[in-house]
N, C-alpha and C positions, 0 to 999 in steps of 0.2 A: 196349710192355710189356717186351719182351725185354731192353732195355738196363737197365730197373729191376731185373729179376730178376738180371741179371749184375752189377749194382752199378756200372756205369760208363756214363754217357750217351754215346752214340756214334751218329752218323748212319749209320755202316756197319752197326751192329746193327739199326737201324730199317729200313734197306734190305733186310736179310736177312729181317726179319719180314714186310715187305710182299710180298716174293717168295714166301715160304712160304705166306702166306694166299691169294695169287692162284693159286698152283700147286695148292693143295689143292682149292679150290672149282671151279676150271676142270676139273680131273680128275674131280671128282664129277659135275659137270653133264654131262660128255661120256660117262662110263662108268657112273654111278650110276642109280638109279631116277628117272624123270622127275617123280615126285611126292614126292621127298625121302625122308628116313629113315622107318623103319617107324612111328614114333609120330605122324607128321603126314600120312601118305599118304592116309588116309581123308578128312581135312579138305581136303587139297589137291585130291583128286578131286572133291569136292562143289563147291568154289569155282570149279573150272575151268569148270563149266557156267554160272556166274552172273557172273563177272568177265571182261572183255575184257583184252587185253594192255595197252591204254592205261590202263585203270582200275587194273590191278595196278601198273604203273610209277608212276602218279601217287600212289597210296596209299603205295607204298614211299617215295617222295620226301617226302611229307607226314610220314610217320612219322619219317624221319631228321631232318627239319627240326624236328619237335616234340621229339625226344629231345635234339637239340643245344641247344635253347632252353628246356629244361625249367626251369632255374633262373630265367630271366627271367620266365616265365609266373607262377610261384608266389612271386616276390619273394625268391629265395634267392641271387641274384647278389651278388657283392662290390660295394662302392661304386665309383663311377667317379672315379678320381683327377683327371681332366681336366675334370670338370663345372664350368662357370662360370669356367674359367681363362682362356679366350680369348674374343674376340668371335666372333660367328657367321661373319662374312666371313673372318676369319683362320683359324678352324678349318676352314672349307671349303677354303681354299687349302692348308692343311697336309694335309688329306685327299687332295687331288690330288697334292701333292708326295710324300707317303708312298707312294701307290700307284705312282708312277713309280720311286721308290727301290727298292721291293720288286720291281717288274718288271725293272728293269735289273740288280739284284743277282742275281736268279734266272737271268737269261740270261748272266751273266758267264762260266761255264765253257764256253760254246759257242765254238769256235775260229774258225770262218768268220765274218768280219765281217758279210757281207751277211745271213747267217742269224741272227746274234746281234742285229743291228739290228731285224729283223722280229720275232724272238721277244721282244725287249724291249718292243715296243709291244703285242704280243698278251698277254704276261703282265701288263702295266700295266693293260690294259682289264679283265682278270680281277680284279685286286686293287682296281680302283675299285669293283667290285661286292662283292667279299669284303673289306670294309674291316678287319674284325677279324683276318683272316689276314694282311693287309698289315702291320698293327701288330705282330703276332707275328713275322713275318719280319724286319722292320726291327729289332725289339728284339734278336733273336738275332744278327744280323749286327753291330750296333753293339757288342755285348758283346765281340766279337773282331775289331774293325775294323782294317783295314790301309790303307796309303796307296792301294792299288789301289781299295779300296771307296770311299774318300773321293773319288778322282778320277772314278770312274764316276758317283757320285751327283751331284757338283757340276758336272761338265762335260757332263752329258747334253744340255744345250741345243746342244752342237756336233754331235750326231749328226744325220744327214740328215733323218729324219722329224720329230724334235722341232724342228729348225731351220726346216723348212717350216711347221710349225704355228705356231710363234712369230712367224714373219714375217707370217703372215695376221693374227695377233692383236696385232701390234706396236702399242703405244699412241702411239708418236711415229715418224712416217715422215719421212725426210730425203731431200733431193735428191742429196746427195753421200755416197758410201760412205766408211767409215773408211779412212784411209791409213796404211800401214805404213812406219815409218822406223827407221833404226839411228842412234843417237847415239853419237859417239865419246867415249870417256872423256877427262876433262881430263888434262893432262900430269902433274899432281901425283898422280894416282891410281896406286895400286899395281897395278891391273888394266888390261889393254889391250883386252880383248874388248868390242866395242860393246854398247850396251844397246838392246833393242827397245822401241819405243813405237808407240802408235796415236794418230792425230790425228783427232778428230771436229770437223769445221768445215763449216758451211753456206755455202760459198763456194769460189771458184776459187783456184788457186795465186797469182794476182795479187792477189786480195783478201786472201789470207792474209798477204802481205807487209806490208800496211798496218796490221795489228793491233798494238796496244800493251798488250793485256791477255790473259792466258791463265789457264786452270785446270789445275793439275797434279794429276792424280788417281792414287791408288795403290789398285788394286782388291784386295778381300779374297778369301779362299779358304783360310783356316786355315794359311797359309804354305806349303801343299803343292799347291794346285790353283787353277784358274780364272785366266784372263787377262782382258784388257779386253773381248774379244768375248763373254765370258759376262756382261758387264754392259752390253750394248747398250742396254737399255731406259733405264737411268739416263743413260748418256753421250750417247745420241742426243737424249734429252729436253732435257738441258742445252744441247747445242750449238744445238738449234732455238730454245730460249727466249732464250739469252744472245747468240747471234750472235757468239761469240768462240771461238777454238780451245780444245778440251779435249784435253790431252795426257795419255794414260793409259799408265803404265809397265808393261811386261810383264817383270817381274823374274824371275830364276831362282828356282825353287821347291826347297824341302827335300823329301826328305832328300838329294837329289843335291847341293844347294848349301845347306848349313846356315847358321845364324846366324854371322857378320853379313853374309854375301855379299849377300843381297837388300837389306838396309839400305844398304849401301855403293853398290849400283847406283842406288837412289832418290836418294841424296845426290849422286852423280856427275851424274845427269840434271839436278837443280836447279843444280848448280855449272856445268855446261856451258851451260845456258840463260842464266844470269846473265853469265858471262864472254864468251859469244859474242853477247850481246844478242839472243838468239833466232834467230840465223842458222842454228843447228843444226836447227831445226824449221821453217824456211822463212820466217821473218820478215825484214824488211829489214835489221835490225841497226843502225838509227839511234839507238835509245834502248833502255835496259834495260827489258824488259816488266814490268809489274806482275803479280805472281803470287798467286793464291789457291790453297791446297792443300786437297785432300779425300781422304778414305780411309774405307772401310767395313770393319768387322770387323778382320781381321789387317792390312788396309791402313790402318786407323786407328792401329794400333800403329806401323807403319812411318812414317806421316805425322808423328805426334808425335815419333818418334825422330829424324827428319831435322831438325825444328825445334830439338830439344834439342841436336843436334850443332852447329847453326849458332849457337845462343845460347851454348853452352858454349865454343866457340872465341873468342867475342867477350867473354867474361866476364873482366873485369880482376881479380877477386878470387881467381881460381884461381891456384895456384902455377905459376910459369913452367915448372918441370920437368915438369909434366903437360900441357904444350901443345906442339903441333907447329908448326913454322915461326913461331917467336916473333918478335914485333915487327911482323908483317904484319896488315893489317886483315882483318876477317872478312867473310863474305857477308852481305848484308842479309837479314833475315828476310822471310817472305812477308807479304802484307797481312793475311791472316787464314786461319783454318782452318775446315773443315767435317768433323766426325768423326761417322760414322754407325755406331751400335752398335759402338763400338771395343772391342778387347781390349787393355786397358792394364795388366793385371797378370797375368803368367804364373805367379805363385806361387799355386797353387790351394789356398785355405784353406776351412775349414768354418765358422769363427766369426769374427765381427767383433771387433776389439779395442776397448777403451774409447776410445782416441784416435780411431778411425774413427767410432764412434757419436757422440762429442762433435763431430766435424767435421760430421756430418750435422745435428746440432742447433745449429750455430753460428747466432748471432743473425741475421745477414743472410740466411740461407737457411732460416729457420724456416718461413716460409709455403710455400716450395718443397718442402721435405722433410718436412713434418709428417706426411704419410701414412706415410712410412718409419718415423719414430719411433713413431707411435701404434700401428702394426700389427706391430711386431716380435715380439710375443708371441702372434700369431694361431695359430701352430702349437701353442703350449703350451696354449692354450684348448681346441683340438680334441683334442689328445692326452690331456689330463687328464680329459676327459669330464665336466667340471663345468658347473654352470649359469652363465649369464651374466646379470648384473643391470645394469640401465641406470643410469649415473651421471648426476647432475644436469647439464644442459647448461652451467650456469655454471662447472662445473669445468674446462671446455675451456680457459679462459684461464689456469687455474692450471698447466696442463701445459706451458706455454711460457714460464715465467719464466726468469730467468737463473741460478737456483740449480742446482748439480749434485747437491744432496742428493736431489732428487726424481727422479733418474735411473731408479730402479726403478719408480716410479709411472708414468712415461712409457712405459717398456717394457711395462708390464702392461696397457696400454690397447689397444683394438682398435676396429674399426668394421665394422658390418654393412651400413650404408646410407650411401654417400658423400653423398647429398643431405641427410641429416639431421645428419651429422657427430656421431653419438651416440658417447659414450665408454662402453665396457663394461669391467667387471672380472670376472676369473675368480674365482668364489666357491666355497668348499666347501659341502657340504650343511649346512643349518641344523640345529643340534642341537635336541632337544626341550626347550625352555625354557618356564617358566610365563609366562602372560600377565601383562603389567604391570597392576598394580592401577589400576582406573579412578578418576580424580580429576576433580573438577569443573573446568571450564575456567578459572574465576577463580583456582584455586590453582596452576595450571601457569605456570611462568615459562619464558622462552626458554632459559635456561641449563639448567634441569632437564630440559626436554624433549629438548634436544640431547644431554645426558649419558645419558638413558635410551635414546635411539635408538642412540647409539654402543655402549652395552653389549649391545644385542641384535643388532648387525651380525655376520654370519658372517665368519670369517677370510678374508682375501684371499690368493689364491695368485698368485705372480708369479715371474718368472725374470729374471736378469740376462743370460742368453745371447741373443745376436742372431745369427741365421744369415746367412751371406752369400748372395747371390742364386744363386751357383753351386750351393750345396747346397739352397736353397729350391726351385729349378726343376730338380732333378736328372732329372725325368721329362719334360723338355721334348721336344716333337715334332721340333724342328729341331737343337738343339745339346745333346748329352748329356755327362755327365762322362767317359764312355769316349772319346768323340770329342775332347774337350778334352785329355785326358791324352795321347792318341796324337799330336795336333797339336804339343803342347809338346815331347814327346820327339823327334819327327821334326825339328822346327825347330831345337832346340838341338844335336842331333847326338850321336853316340855318344862323342865324345872330349871333350866339354865338361861342366863342372860349375859353372855360374855361381852367383853370389851374388844371389839374387833381391831381397834387401833393399837392395842398393846399385847394381846395374847398371840405371840408369835408361834406358838405350837398349833394354834387353830388356823392362823393365817401367816405362814412363814414369810410372806412378802414384807411384813413389818418388823422383822427381826432386827435387833440392834446391830449397828455396824461393827461393834467389837466382836460379835460372833461371826458375822459374814466374812470378815477378813481372814478367818481361819477355816473357812469352808473348803473342803477338798475339791479336787478337780471335778467339774460337772459338765456333762453334755446335755444339751436340750434338743428335743425333736418335737416340732409342733407344725400343724397345718396353718398356713397364712390366713385362712378364712375361719379359723377356730374362734369361737367366742371367748376362749381363755388365752388367746395369743398374747394379750397384754401382760398376763401373769408371767409368761416366759420372758418377754422382753424386759420388763421392769425388774424381775428378780435377778436375771443375768446381769443387768446393768448395775444393780445395787451391789452384787458380789464383786463385779469388776471394779467399781468405784471404791469400795472398801479396801480391796487389795492394793489398788493404786495409791491410795492415801497412806496406807500402812507402809508400803515400800518406800514412799517418799520420806515419811517420818524417820524410818530406820536409816536411810541414806544420809539424811541431815545430821543424824546422831553418829554417823560413821559405823553403823552396824550393817551386817549382811542382811539381805532381803530374803529371809527364809520364812516359809509358811508354818513350820513346826520343827520340833526337835529332830525330825527325820532328815532335815537338810534339803528339802525340796524347795527350789526357787519359787518365789511368788508368781513369776511370769509363767511357770509351768502349771499353775493351778487356775489360771484365768479360764472362765467358762467359755464353751464353744456352743454356738446356736445354729441350728439348721431348720429352716422353714420350708415346708412342702408347698409349692405353688398350686393353687386351685383346690386345696384340700381343707377339710374341717376336722372335726373331732373323731376319734375312734377308728382311724384308718387301719391300724394294725390288726383290728379285729375282723377285717374284711379281706384277709389274705386269700380266701377261696374265690373271691369275685373281683379283687382289685390287684392287678399285677404290681403296681407301685408298692403295695404293702409288703410283698415278698422281698423286694430290693431293700426296703428300709429295715426289715428284720435282720437282713445280712449286714447292713451298715451298723446297726446297733450292736451286733455281735463283734464287729471290728472295734468299735469304741470300747466295749467291755474288755476286749483283749488288750487294748492299749492301756487301760486303767490297771490291769493286773500284770502287765509286762514286768519282767524282772528288773529290779533296780539295785544299785550297789548297796543302798541302805536298807533293803528289804529284810536282811538278816538281823537287823537290830530290833529284836522282839523283846517284849517284857518277860520277866521270869514267870515260871509256872506258879510259884507260890504267891506272887503278887496278884496274878490274875484270879486265883481261887479265893483270895481274901477280898477281892474287890467287891464292894457292896453296890446296891442300887443307888444311883446318884441323883435320879430325878424321877419322882413318882407323884402323879396327881392323885390326891387322896379323895377328892370328891369333885363333882362336876362344877366347873366354873372357878375353882380355886387351884392353886398350884403351890407346891412346897419350894419352888424356885423363884428367885426374884425376877421381876419383869424390868427392873431398873438397875442401873449401875451406879456405883459411887463415884466413878470418874465422869469426865465430861462427855465421852462418847456414849455412855450408857443412858444419858439424858436425852439422846437424840434418836429414838427408835425409828422415826420416820424421815430421818435426814436423807434427802435425795438431791441436794443442791449440786450444781455443776462445779468441778474443781476450778480454781483460778487459772487464767490463761498461762500463768507462769509454771503451772504444774507439768511434770513430765509424765506422759503416759507410758505404761510398761509395754503396751502392745502397739504403740504408734508406728514403730519402724523396726526393720529387721536388724539384728546385730546386737551389739553390747553398748549400753549407755553407762557413762562413768560420772560419778559425783562424789567428791570428797575421798577419792582414792579407792572407792568401793565399786566393783563391777556388778551390774545387774544384767544378766543375759535374758533377752526376750526370745519369744517364739516366732517373731516375724509377723508379717501381715496376715498370713494364713493362721487360722485359729479362731479366736472369738469373732473375727470379722467375716467369716465364711458363712454366707446365707444363700440358700438355693433360690431365693426370690427377693433379694434386697431391693430390686427396682420396683416391685409391685406388691409390697406387704399390705398396704391398705388402699390400693388403687381403686377397687370396687367395693369398699367396705359398706357404704351407705346404700343398701339396696332395699327397695320396697317401701311401704308405708307402715308406720307403727300401728298395730292393731290394739284393740282394747284388751286390758288384762282383767281376767275374772278372778274372783276370790277362790282360795284353795280350802277345801273342806277335807282335811286329812285325818283320817281315823287313827293312823299310826303315830301321830305326833301329839296325841292327847288333847286335841281340840285347839291346838295353837293356830 
C-alpha cells in the first residue's frame, strides 16, 4: 500500500513496507501482552483453554485462504481471459513452463551459480502449486523484459537439474550423441570466423561419409537465445526417424551480433556445404548433397531469408547493378522447406490491410482460411455486448462468392460451434414494434412474406476492422507483445532503421512475387492460437498466389508450368499448411510434457522425407568445377544496407506488397483434382489434399479475441543500446 500512497509503484517501497510490518508485530509479540491488545484480551484468554496450537494455526490458514478467494466463492471474480483459448493438454504444458519461468526469474539475482540452480528448482516447485502467483510474476517480468530474462527463460533446459530431468523424459533416445563442428566460411564471404554447427546422425563417421541427403536446420530463439542443444527433442527425433544427418546451425545471437550477421552465417553454411559437396560436415564429397531446410520461430525467418538470398542472386529480372559477382551462376535452392511457427514479418501491426484480408479470401484458399474470414469480428461481437442471432445455414455458401462487395458481411460473421458451422450476426436490440397483422395463409405470397420479414429485422452491426493475430493473442502465455518488441529491437540493433515494407530479408512476408513464384516446396506447421499465425497464412497465400499467376502466364504463352530447370511442376511446389487446434507458440519444445508435440515431430519427419524423396531429375546436379567456382551472390556489407536490389526492373518487381486476389477468370492450380488443360499444355495438380489440408480450418480464429487489452509499459533495454 505504501507505494500507492506515495504515488509511485516501486519494489523498494514494498520491501520497506514488508520490513516495517514484520518488525512491528515481531516486537509486539516479544514485548507486548501475550493475549494481544486490551480490546481482545478477554476473548483470547477464553479461547486459549478451548483451542490447541494446531487448531489455531489451521483456522488462521483457513481464514486467510477464504479471504483470498472471497470473490471466487461469491461469483465476484473477473472473467478469465484464457478460458477455452487453449486445449487442455497445451494449457497444462504452459502451466508447467510458466512455473519454471517464474522460478528461474525469481532466482536470477542470486550470484552463486550452484545456489541459483537449486533455488530455481525450489521456486519452480512453489510456483507449480501457486499458479496464480506464477502468472502474476511472469506478467510483471515480461512488462520490463530484458535479454537476460529471455535467455534465462528459454535456455533453462541447459541447466544441470532441468537437463537431468529432460534426459529421463526424452521422447527420442539416440545411440550417438550430437557432434560439434566448425565450418569454415567460403572464400567469397566477408567474414572469416568459422560457424558452429551440431550434427545429429544415427551412425558412425564412416556411415556419415556415405550420406547424400541432409537436413539443414536453423533453430529459433527470438534471434537472441537458444542453440541447437535446446532443440534436442526435435533434432534427435528427426535423426532417429530419417536416418540422415541433421545439421543445425548455432549462429551468433543478438544484441552482440545484430542483423544481418546471423543471416549471413546461415547462408555461408549452406554455401560451404554446396561448394564442398558436404566435405565440410564429414560427407565423402563425391556428389552435391540434396538439402532440405527447416526452421522454427526466428529460425523460420532466417531459413526463408537464406532461400530468398539464393533466389534473388539467380533472378535474371533484377538490375545488374544490384547484384554482386555479375555473370556467375547462383547456388541451387534447397529441395524444400519446413517452417514451424515462423516469424516472417517483423513489422508489428495491429490491423490487417484490405489487401491482406483479400489474400486470405483468395479463391484457391477459401476452404483453408474460411475460419479466419468468418471469425474476424468475433471480438466485435463480444465487445459490443449485443445478442447473436443464427443465420440460415444456406447463407454459408453466399459468404464465399467471388464478389468483394460482401466483404463487410463476411467479416461480420462468426462461429460458436465448428461442428455446426453456424453463421451468426451481431444484432442490435429489437425495438418495440407492433405485431404484424394476421393474414390468412392463402393471402400471403412469398414475396410479401419476405418483405414483411425484412422490415422487422433488427439492424446488423458489423465492422471492417480485422485484427492481426499479434494483437488478437496479446495475452498469450508464451509469446507476448512486450517480448516481440524486445526481440525486434535487439535483433535490428541500435544503429539500424530498416524499411520493413521492402527489406524482404528482414521480413520475408514482403518478398517480391518474382521471387516467391520460384520458392521451393514449403510445409508450414503452426498453432492456430499462435500470435504469429497470420505470418504463416499470409506467406503461404502469397507463395500460392505467385505460383498460380506464374503458371497461368506460362500456359497463356504455351509454355510448360515448371518451377525451375529441374522440371518440377508448379503444382508440386504449392505450400501446405497445418494448424494445430488449441495450441500457440513453441509447442515442439514441450515434448516432455505435451504428447501432441511428439506426434508433430514425427509428422515433420515425414514431411522432410517427402521433400528428400528420390525424383527422376534428382541426378541432374551441377558440375563440381562450377560449384567450387561459385562465389557469394548475396552479402550484406553493413547493417541496414544490402548489395542486392530490393526492386525489379520488370513490372512484378515494382509490386513487393502485391496481395490482390486473382481475377475470377483465373484458374487455380489447386482448385480441383486432376489435369487442367489450356492451349494444349497440361498442368497436373495435386488435388484437393495439399495446401488445403488444415487441422483446424473450421476454428482458426474462432476464439481469437480473448480478454481485455492491458496497458503497455515502456521497455528499458540495456542490450539494445538504449533504444
